[in-house]
A tleap script that builds the chain and sets N, CA, C and O, in Angstrom:
source leaprc.protein.ff14SB
mol = sequence {
  NGLN ILE ASN SER ASN ALA SER LEU THR VAL
  SER LEU ALA GLN THR PRO TYR CYS LYS LYS
  HIE ARG TYR ASP PRO GLN ASN PRO LEU CYS
  ALA HIE ILE ILE PHE CYS GLY SER ILE VAL
  LYS VAL ASN ASP SER GLU THR ALA LEU ALA
  LYS LYS ALA LEU PHE SER ARG HIE PRO GLU
  MET GLU SER TRP PRO LYS ASP HIE ASN TRP
  PHE PHE ALA LYS PHE ASN ILE THR ASN ILE
  TRP VAL LEU ASP TYR PHE GLY GLY LEU LYS
  ILE VAL THR PRO GLU GLU TYR TYR SER VAL
  LYS CPRO
}
set mol.1.N position { 0.804 -1.187 0.000 }
set mol.1.CA position { 0.000 0.000 0.000 }
set mol.1.C position { 0.847 1.251 0.000 }
set mol.1.O position { 0.411 2.294 -0.488 }
set mol.2.N position { 2.045 1.167 0.536 }
set mol.2.CA position { 2.912 2.340 0.610 }
set mol.2.C position { 3.691 2.528 -0.686 }
set mol.2.O position { 3.828 3.651 -1.171 }
set mol.3.N position { 4.196 1.445 -1.242 }
set mol.3.CA position { 4.987 1.520 -2.468 }
set mol.3.C position { 4.624 0.332 -3.344 }
set mol.3.O position { 5.004 -0.800 -3.047 }
set mol.4.N position { 3.899 0.581 -4.410 }
set mol.4.CA position { 3.426 -0.518 -5.265 }
set mol.4.C position { 4.390 -0.851 -6.398 }
set mol.4.O position { 4.076 -1.685 -7.247 }
set mol.5.N position { 5.561 -0.210 -6.425 }
set mol.5.CA position { 6.533 -0.508 -7.474 }
set mol.5.C position { 7.005 -1.950 -7.374 }
set mol.5.O position { 7.172 -2.489 -6.280 }
set mol.6.N position { 7.217 -2.569 -8.540 }
set mol.6.CA position { 7.638 -3.967 -8.566 }
set mol.6.C position { 8.470 -4.232 -9.815 }
set mol.6.O position { 8.396 -3.495 -10.798 }
set mol.7.N position { 9.253 -5.288 -9.756 }
set mol.7.CA position { 9.982 -5.746 -10.938 }
set mol.7.C position { 9.994 -7.268 -10.932 }
set mol.7.O position { 9.891 -7.909 -9.886 }
set mol.8.N position { 10.119 -7.817 -12.115 }
set mol.8.CA position { 10.151 -9.263 -12.291 }
set mol.8.C position { 11.210 -9.571 -13.340 }
set mol.8.O position { 11.179 -9.022 -14.441 }
set mol.9.N position { 12.137 -10.442 -13.000 }
set mol.9.CA position { 13.169 -10.856 -13.935 }
set mol.9.C position { 12.941 -12.316 -14.301 }
set mol.9.O position { 12.726 -13.165 -13.436 }
set mol.10.N position { 12.993 -12.590 -15.598 }
set mol.10.CA position { 12.855 -13.956 -16.098 }
set mol.10.C position { 14.095 -14.239 -16.935 }
set mol.10.O position { 14.460 -13.444 -17.802 }
set mol.11.N position { 14.733 -15.355 -16.678 }
set mol.11.CA position { 15.998 -15.676 -17.333 }
set mol.11.C position { 15.929 -17.003 -18.067 }
set mol.11.O position { 15.209 -17.918 -17.665 }
set mol.12.N position { 16.688 -17.092 -19.149 }
set mol.12.CA position { 16.814 -18.378 -19.839 }
set mol.12.C position { 17.527 -19.408 -18.966 }
set mol.12.O position { 17.498 -20.602 -19.261 }
set mol.13.N position { 18.168 -18.944 -17.892 }
set mol.13.CA position { 18.796 -19.872 -16.950 }
set mol.13.C position { 17.747 -20.745 -16.265 }
set mol.13.O position { 18.079 -21.782 -15.691 }
set mol.14.N position { 16.486 -20.328 -16.324 }
set mol.14.CA position { 15.394 -21.111 -15.730 }
set mol.14.C position { 14.967 -22.252 -16.652 }
set mol.14.O position { 14.109 -23.058 -16.291 }
set mol.15.N position { 15.553 -22.319 -17.818 }
set mol.15.CA position { 15.251 -23.367 -18.792 }
set mol.15.C position { 16.532 -24.169 -19.050 }
set mol.15.O position { 17.583 -23.806 -18.523 }
set mol.16.N position { 16.481 -25.230 -19.831 }
set mol.16.CA position { 17.701 -25.983 -20.168 }
set mol.16.C position { 18.608 -25.259 -21.174 }
set mol.16.O position { 19.732 -25.701 -21.411 }
set mol.17.N position { 18.139 -24.161 -21.764 }
set mol.17.CA position { 18.853 -23.495 -22.855 }
set mol.17.C position { 20.301 -23.135 -22.504 }
set mol.17.O position { 21.215 -23.501 -23.243 }
set mol.18.N position { 20.524 -22.438 -21.409 }
set mol.18.CA position { 21.877 -21.967 -21.080 }
set mol.18.C position { 22.817 -23.117 -20.749 }
set mol.18.O position { 23.983 -23.113 -21.144 }
set mol.19.N position { 22.302 -24.097 -20.022 }
set mol.19.CA position { 23.125 -25.261 -19.696 }
set mol.19.C position { 23.511 -25.999 -20.972 }
set mol.19.O position { 24.654 -26.430 -21.127 }
set mol.20.N position { 22.556 -26.141 -21.879 }
set mol.20.CA position { 22.807 -26.825 -23.152 }
set mol.20.C position { 23.906 -26.128 -23.955 }
set mol.20.O position { 24.736 -26.783 -24.586 }
set mol.21.N position { 23.902 -24.789 -23.924 }
set mol.21.CA position { 24.896 -24.015 -24.670 }
set mol.21.C position { 26.128 -23.665 -23.837 }
set mol.21.O position { 27.006 -22.932 -24.292 }
set mol.22.N position { 26.185 -24.193 -22.620 }
set mol.22.CA position { 27.303 -23.974 -21.698 }
set mol.22.C position { 27.515 -22.495 -21.383 }
set mol.22.O position { 28.647 -22.025 -21.271 }
set mol.23.N position { 26.400 -21.769 -21.241 }
set mol.23.CA position { 26.449 -20.361 -20.846 }
set mol.23.C position { 26.306 -20.255 -19.336 }
set mol.23.O position { 25.405 -20.853 -18.747 }
set mol.24.N position { 27.174 -19.512 -18.729 }
set mol.24.CA position { 27.037 -19.177 -17.329 }
set mol.24.C position { 25.753 -18.345 -17.175 }
set mol.24.O position { 25.478 -17.504 -18.031 }
set mol.25.N position { 24.977 -18.548 -16.135 }
set mol.25.CA position { 23.749 -17.766 -15.977 }
set mol.25.C position { 23.980 -16.253 -15.930 }
set mol.25.O position { 23.049 -15.489 -16.191 }
set mol.26.N position { 25.188 -15.804 -15.607 }
set mol.26.CA position { 25.491 -14.376 -15.579 }
set mol.26.C position { 25.972 -13.848 -16.929 }
set mol.26.O position { 26.140 -12.640 -17.095 }
set mol.27.N position { 26.194 -14.731 -17.885 }
set mol.27.CA position { 26.613 -14.340 -19.233 }
set mol.27.C position { 25.413 -13.702 -19.936 }
set mol.27.O position { 24.323 -14.274 -19.910 }
set mol.28.N position { 25.580 -12.541 -20.560 }
set mol.28.CA position { 24.459 -11.915 -21.263 }
set mol.28.C position { 23.835 -12.801 -22.350 }
set mol.28.O position { 22.673 -12.607 -22.707 }
set mol.29.N position { 24.585 -13.762 -22.876 }
set mol.29.CA position { 24.017 -14.666 -23.872 }
set mol.29.C position { 22.970 -15.599 -23.256 }
set mol.29.O position { 22.151 -16.182 -23.967 }
set mol.30.N position { 23.006 -15.731 -21.951 }
set mol.30.CA position { 21.947 -16.430 -21.223 }
set mol.30.C position { 20.929 -15.341 -20.872 }
set mol.30.O position { 20.854 -14.865 -19.740 }
set mol.31.N position { 20.171 -14.979 -21.865 }
set mol.31.CA position { 19.336 -13.774 -21.830 }
set mol.31.C position { 18.348 -13.735 -20.676 }
set mol.31.O position { 17.868 -14.756 -20.186 }
set mol.32.N position { 18.071 -12.503 -20.269 }
set mol.32.CA position { 16.966 -12.307 -19.341 }
set mol.32.C position { 16.256 -11.001 -19.647 }
set mol.32.O position { 16.804 -10.084 -20.260 }
set mol.33.N position { 15.023 -10.961 -19.196 }
set mol.33.CA position { 14.162 -9.813 -19.424 }
set mol.33.C position { 13.708 -9.307 -18.062 }
set mol.33.O position { 13.431 -10.091 -17.154 }
set mol.34.N position { 13.637 -8.001 -17.933 }
set mol.34.CA position { 13.230 -7.375 -16.678 }
set mol.34.C position { 11.990 -6.530 -16.950 }
set mol.34.O position { 12.013 -5.617 -17.775 }
set mol.35.N position { 10.918 -6.847 -16.250 }
set mol.35.CA position { 9.679 -6.080 -16.339 }
set mol.35.C position { 9.602 -5.194 -15.097 }
set mol.35.O position { 9.788 -5.678 -13.981 }
set mol.36.N position { 9.331 -3.914 -15.278 }
set mol.36.CA position { 9.178 -2.993 -14.158 }
set mol.36.C position { 7.829 -2.299 -14.268 }
set mol.36.O position { 7.330 -2.057 -15.367 }
set mol.37.N position { 7.259 -1.990 -13.145 }
set mol.37.CA position { 5.978 -1.297 -13.138 }
set mol.37.C position { 5.428 -1.235 -11.733 }
set mol.37.O position { 6.171 -1.055 -10.768 }
set mol.38.N position { 4.115 -1.385 -11.622 }
set mol.38.CA position { 3.480 -1.312 -10.318 }
set mol.38.C position { 2.379 -2.367 -10.211 }
set mol.38.O position { 1.806 -2.805 -11.209 }
set mol.39.N position { 2.110 -2.753 -8.982 }
set mol.39.CA position { 1.057 -3.713 -8.690 }
set mol.39.C position { -0.224 -2.909 -8.441 }
set mol.39.O position { -0.250 -2.001 -7.610 }
set mol.40.N position { -1.283 -3.262 -9.176 }
set mol.40.CA position { -2.543 -2.531 -9.105 }
set mol.40.C position { -3.669 -3.515 -8.804 }
set mol.40.O position { -3.790 -4.550 -9.459 }
set mol.41.N position { -4.481 -3.189 -7.821 }
set mol.41.CA position { -5.640 -4.022 -7.493 }
set mol.41.C position { -6.599 -4.008 -8.680 }
set mol.41.O position { -6.885 -2.950 -9.241 }
set mol.42.N position { -7.099 -5.199 -9.063 }
set mol.42.CA position { -8.025 -5.263 -10.194 }
set mol.42.C position { -9.358 -4.638 -9.804 }
set mol.42.O position { -9.733 -4.628 -8.631 }
set mol.43.N position { -10.070 -4.116 -10.801 }
set mol.43.CA position { -11.383 -3.549 -10.513 }
set mol.43.C position { -12.436 -4.661 -10.564 }
set mol.43.O position { -12.136 -5.799 -10.926 }
set mol.44.N position { -13.650 -4.317 -10.204 }
set mol.44.CA position { -14.722 -5.313 -10.112 }
set mol.44.C position { -14.955 -6.071 -11.414 }
set mol.44.O position { -15.254 -7.264 -11.394 }
set mol.45.N position { -14.820 -5.382 -12.547 }
set mol.45.CA position { -15.072 -6.049 -13.829 }
set mol.45.C position { -13.957 -7.018 -14.209 }
set mol.45.O position { -14.143 -7.843 -15.104 }
set mol.46.N position { -12.814 -6.937 -13.556 }
set mol.46.CA position { -11.681 -7.815 -13.861 }
set mol.46.C position { -11.550 -8.986 -12.876 }
set mol.46.O position { -10.767 -9.906 -13.111 }
set mol.47.N position { -12.295 -8.955 -11.803 }
set mol.47.CA position { -12.130 -9.944 -10.742 }
set mol.47.C position { -12.407 -11.371 -11.207 }
set mol.47.O position { -11.644 -12.281 -10.885 }
set mol.48.N position { -13.464 -11.574 -11.943 }
set mol.48.CA position { -13.810 -12.933 -12.386 }
set mol.48.C position { -12.694 -13.528 -13.244 }
set mol.48.O position { -12.326 -14.689 -13.062 }
set mol.49.N position { -12.157 -12.748 -14.170 }
set mol.49.CA position { -11.061 -13.231 -15.016 }
set mol.49.C position { -9.813 -13.507 -14.182 }
set mol.49.O position { -9.123 -14.501 -14.408 }
set mol.50.N position { -9.520 -12.637 -13.221 }
set mol.50.CA position { -8.350 -12.831 -12.367 }
set mol.50.C position { -8.470 -14.118 -11.555 }
set mol.50.O position { -7.506 -14.874 -11.437 }
set mol.51.N position { -9.652 -14.364 -11.000 }
set mol.51.CA position { -9.873 -15.598 -10.235 }
set mol.51.C position { -9.696 -16.825 -11.120 }
set mol.51.O position { -9.035 -17.790 -10.737 }
set mol.52.N position { -10.285 -16.776 -12.286 }
set mol.52.CA position { -10.181 -17.917 -13.210 }
set mol.52.C position { -8.723 -18.183 -13.580 }
set mol.52.O position { -8.280 -19.331 -13.579 }
set mol.53.N position { -7.984 -17.128 -13.893 }
set mol.53.CA position { -6.577 -17.283 -14.279 }
set mol.53.C position { -5.746 -17.853 -13.135 }
set mol.53.O position { -4.949 -18.768 -13.343 }
set mol.54.N position { -5.927 -17.321 -11.936 }
set mol.54.CA position { -5.129 -17.772 -10.798 }
set mol.54.C position { -5.503 -19.184 -10.363 }
set mol.54.O position { -4.633 -20.041 -10.211 }
set mol.55.N position { -6.795 -19.426 -10.164 }
set mol.55.CA position { -7.220 -20.722 -9.636 }
set mol.55.C position { -7.081 -21.852 -10.650 }
set mol.55.O position { -7.004 -23.015 -10.254 }
set mol.56.N position { -7.047 -21.548 -11.935 }
set mol.56.CA position { -6.834 -22.612 -12.917 }
set mol.56.C position { -5.408 -23.146 -12.833 }
set mol.56.O position { -5.159 -24.304 -13.168 }
set mol.57.N position { -4.488 -22.326 -12.396 }
set mol.57.CA position { -3.092 -22.766 -12.255 }
set mol.57.C position { -2.752 -23.179 -10.833 }
set mol.57.O position { -1.866 -24.006 -10.616 }
set mol.58.N position { -3.452 -22.605 -9.867 }
set mol.58.CA position { -3.166 -22.868 -8.448 }
set mol.58.C position { -4.481 -23.115 -7.709 }
set mol.58.O position { -4.901 -22.288 -6.900 }
set mol.59.N position { -5.131 -24.250 -7.982 }
set mol.59.CA position { -6.464 -24.498 -7.412 }
set mol.59.C position { -6.489 -24.503 -5.882 }
set mol.59.O position { -7.514 -24.171 -5.286 }
set mol.60.N position { -5.386 -24.872 -5.244 }
set mol.60.CA position { -5.375 -24.917 -3.781 }
set mol.60.C position { -5.550 -23.536 -3.158 }
set mol.60.O position { -5.973 -23.425 -2.007 }
set mol.61.N position { -5.228 -22.481 -3.910 }
set mol.61.CA position { -5.329 -21.115 -3.376 }
set mol.61.C position { -6.772 -20.692 -3.125 }
set mol.61.O position { -7.029 -19.795 -2.322 }
set mol.62.N position { -7.708 -21.332 -3.809 }
set mol.62.CA position { -9.114 -20.974 -3.638 }
set mol.62.C position { -9.593 -21.243 -2.213 }
set mol.62.O position { -10.544 -20.614 -1.750 }
set mol.63.N position { -8.940 -22.174 -1.519 }
set mol.63.CA position { -9.348 -22.506 -0.149 }
set mol.63.C position { -8.478 -21.812 0.910 }
set mol.63.O position { -8.621 -22.091 2.100 }
set mol.64.N position { -7.594 -20.926 0.493 }
set mol.64.CA position { -6.767 -20.209 1.467 }
set mol.64.C position { -7.653 -19.341 2.354 }
set mol.64.O position { -8.710 -18.893 1.909 }
set mol.65.N position { -7.252 -19.097 3.584 }
set mol.65.CA position { -8.095 -18.342 4.535 }
set mol.65.C position { -8.507 -16.969 3.996 }
set mol.65.O position { -7.671 -16.184 3.547 }
set mol.66.N position { -9.806 -16.700 4.052 }
set mol.66.CA position { -10.344 -15.424 3.552 }
set mol.66.C position { -9.959 -14.255 4.460 }
set mol.66.O position { -9.890 -13.113 4.006 }
set mol.67.N position { -9.706 -14.542 5.755 }
set mol.67.CA position { -9.420 -13.465 6.701 }
set mol.67.C position { -7.977 -12.945 6.620 }
set mol.67.O position { -7.552 -12.155 7.464 }
set mol.68.N position { -7.229 -13.389 5.606 }
set mol.68.CA position { -5.866 -12.890 5.412 }
set mol.68.C position { -5.836 -11.656 4.503 }
set mol.68.O position { -4.772 -11.127 4.181 }
set mol.69.N position { -7.020 -11.218 4.103 }
set mol.69.CA position { -7.164 -10.005 3.283 }
set mol.69.C position { -6.469 -10.093 1.931 }
set mol.69.O position { -5.894 -9.110 1.465 }
set mol.70.N position { -6.516 -11.267 1.297 }
set mol.70.CA position { -5.983 -11.436 -0.052 }
set mol.70.C position { -6.783 -10.554 -1.011 }
set mol.70.O position { -7.956 -10.268 -0.773 }
set mol.71.N position { -6.150 -10.138 -2.069 }
set mol.71.CA position { -6.879 -9.432 -3.124 }
set mol.71.C position { -6.233 -9.758 -4.453 }
set mol.71.O position { -5.084 -10.197 -4.501 }
set mol.72.N position { -6.961 -9.546 -5.520 }
set mol.72.CA position { -6.451 -9.820 -6.852 }
set mol.72.C position { -5.838 -8.557 -7.421 }
set mol.72.O position { -6.402 -7.467 -7.324 }
set mol.73.N position { -4.676 -8.729 -8.013 }
set mol.73.CA position { -3.949 -7.578 -8.547 }
set mol.73.C position { -3.365 -7.947 -9.903 }
set mol.73.O position { -3.311 -9.114 -10.291 }
set mol.74.N position { -2.938 -6.920 -10.599 }
set mol.74.CA position { -2.272 -7.127 -11.886 }
set mol.74.C position { -0.986 -6.316 -11.882 }
set mol.74.O position { -0.810 -5.392 -11.088 }
set mol.75.N position { -0.110 -6.682 -12.775 }
set mol.75.CA position { 1.182 -6.014 -12.912 }
set mol.75.C position { 1.053 -5.007 -14.043 }
set mol.75.O position { 0.961 -5.391 -15.209 }
set mol.76.N position { 1.044 -3.737 -13.712 }
set mol.76.CA position { 0.975 -2.673 -14.704 }
set mol.76.C position { 2.406 -2.387 -15.181 }
set mol.76.O position { 3.142 -1.635 -14.541 }
set mol.77.N position { 2.786 -2.988 -16.302 }
set mol.77.CA position { 4.159 -2.893 -16.803 }
set mol.77.C position { 4.379 -1.549 -17.491 }
set mol.77.O position { 3.632 -1.162 -18.389 }
set mol.78.N position { 5.424 -0.847 -17.048 }
set mol.78.CA position { 5.748 0.459 -17.634 }
set mol.78.C position { 7.092 0.456 -18.356 }
set mol.78.O position { 7.307 1.258 -19.265 }
set mol.79.N position { 7.996 -0.436 -17.961 }
set mol.79.CA position { 9.318 -0.518 -18.592 }
set mol.79.C position { 9.706 -1.976 -18.784 }
set mol.79.O position { 9.423 -2.824 -17.937 }
set mol.80.N position { 10.357 -2.254 -19.907 }
set mol.80.CA position { 10.852 -3.602 -20.181 }
set mol.80.C position { 12.285 -3.477 -20.684 }
set mol.80.O position { 12.568 -2.730 -21.621 }
set mol.81.N position { 13.174 -4.215 -20.050 }
set mol.81.CA position { 14.568 -4.225 -20.461 }
set mol.81.C position { 14.970 -5.656 -20.794 }
set mol.81.O position { 14.620 -6.596 -20.080 }
set mol.82.N position { 15.707 -5.806 -21.883 }
set mol.82.CA position { 16.180 -7.117 -22.320 }
set mol.82.C position { 17.701 -7.098 -22.323 }
set mol.82.O position { 18.318 -6.215 -22.919 }
set mol.83.N position { 18.295 -8.065 -21.663 }
set mol.83.CA position { 19.744 -8.237 -21.700 }
set mol.83.C position { 19.991 -9.575 -22.383 }
set mol.83.O position { 19.811 -10.636 -21.784 }
set mol.84.N position { 20.409 -9.510 -23.658 }
set mol.84.CA position { 20.603 -10.749 -24.413 }
set mol.84.C position { 21.922 -10.756 -25.190 }
set mol.84.O position { 22.186 -11.671 -25.971 }
set mol.85.N position { 22.740 -9.736 -24.970 }
set mol.85.CA position { 24.029 -9.672 -25.651 }
set mol.85.C position { 24.901 -8.670 -24.921 }
set mol.85.O position { 24.413 -7.940 -24.059 }
set mol.86.N position { 26.137 -8.623 -25.239 }
set mol.86.CA position { 27.059 -7.692 -24.618 }
set mol.86.C position { 26.758 -6.270 -25.094 }
set mol.86.O position { 26.281 -6.075 -26.212 }
set mol.87.N position { 27.035 -5.290 -24.252 }
set mol.87.CA position { 26.849 -3.902 -24.650 }
set mol.87.C position { 25.692 -3.202 -23.986 }
set mol.87.O position { 25.414 -2.043 -24.293 }
set mol.88.N position { 25.020 -3.864 -23.098 }
set mol.88.CA position { 23.974 -3.202 -22.341 }
set mol.88.C position { 22.568 -3.667 -22.669 }
set mol.88.O position { 22.341 -4.524 -23.523 }
set mol.89.N position { 21.642 -3.064 -21.955 }
set mol.89.CA position { 20.226 -3.412 -22.066 }
set mol.89.C position { 19.602 -2.856 -23.332 }
set mol.89.O position { 20.037 -1.833 -23.860 }
set mol.90.N position { 18.595 -3.534 -23.804 }
set mol.90.CA position { 17.746 -3.030 -24.880 }
set mol.90.C position { 16.412 -2.652 -24.245 }
set mol.90.O position { 15.897 -3.375 -23.393 }
set mol.91.N position { 15.863 -1.533 -24.657 }
set mol.91.CA position { 14.584 -1.081 -24.125 }
set mol.91.C position { 13.478 -1.491 -25.081 }
set mol.91.O position { 13.556 -1.243 -26.284 }
set mol.92.N position { 12.456 -2.116 -24.536 }
set mol.92.CA position { 11.272 -2.523 -25.288 }
set mol.92.C position { 10.083 -1.841 -24.615 }
set mol.92.O position { 9.932 -1.932 -23.396 }
set mol.93.N position { 9.253 -1.173 -25.374 }
set mol.93.CA position { 8.073 -0.546 -24.780 }
set mol.93.C position { 7.008 -1.605 -24.525 }
set mol.93.O position { 6.980 -2.630 -25.205 }
set mol.94.N position { 6.141 -1.369 -23.562 }
set mol.94.CA position { 5.040 -2.314 -23.359 }
set mol.94.C position { 4.199 -2.506 -24.626 }
set mol.94.O position { 3.729 -3.613 -24.890 }
set mol.95.N position { 4.009 -1.453 -25.403 }
set mol.95.CA position { 3.239 -1.557 -26.640 }
set mol.95.C position { 3.916 -2.516 -27.622 }
set mol.95.O position { 3.252 -3.338 -28.254 }
set mol.96.N position { 5.235 -2.404 -27.743 }
set mol.96.CA position { 5.980 -3.320 -28.628 }
set mol.96.C position { 5.871 -4.752 -28.114 }
set mol.96.O position { 5.665 -5.682 -28.893 }
set mol.97.N position { 6.008 -4.923 -26.826 }
set mol.97.CA position { 5.959 -6.256 -26.215 }
set mol.97.C position { 4.607 -6.929 -26.468 }
set mol.97.O position { 4.549 -8.084 -26.889 }
set mol.98.N position { 3.533 -6.201 -26.207 }
set mol.98.CA position { 2.205 -6.773 -26.339 }
set mol.98.C position { 1.759 -6.949 -27.792 }
set mol.98.O position { 0.827 -7.705 -28.063 }
set mol.99.N position { 2.411 -6.262 -28.722 }
set mol.99.CA position { 2.004 -6.380 -30.132 }
set mol.99.C position { 2.672 -7.531 -30.863 }
set mol.99.O position { 2.311 -7.812 -32.006 }
set mol.100.N position { 3.627 -8.203 -30.250 }
set mol.100.CA position { 4.339 -9.320 -30.886 }
set mol.100.C position { 3.402 -10.502 -31.041 }
set mol.100.O position { 2.677 -10.866 -30.115 }
set mol.101.N position { 3.427 -11.086 -32.211 }
set mol.101.CA position { 2.630 -12.287 -32.478 }
set mol.101.C position { 3.528 -13.505 -32.355 }
set mol.101.O position { 4.612 -13.531 -32.937 }
set mol.102.N position { 3.092 -14.528 -31.598 }
set mol.102.CA position { 3.933 -15.726 -31.420 }
set mol.102.C position { 4.113 -16.500 -32.712 }
set mol.102.O position { 4.790 -17.528 -32.728 }
savepdb mol mol.pdb
quit
């Protein structure tokens, strides 16, 4: 409630990729992406989707104690940095990130 800023780092070191290529997890070739932004409580119209998304992956959470004041939130991403090669970070806008087609 005081500071909703957050970041999340995801690395290829979490997959077999870097080990397969013999990359040290700290080597930029073992790429990682950093998402920065803020945690925002979902509004009433988003709650049903948030519950479905969370409980479909973590069904046991649905029975967690209600008196712990849990709430559903989303990550409002404002900055994205990619480190995948030597020479520093690459900046990707959230718009660019979300517009990529798999």
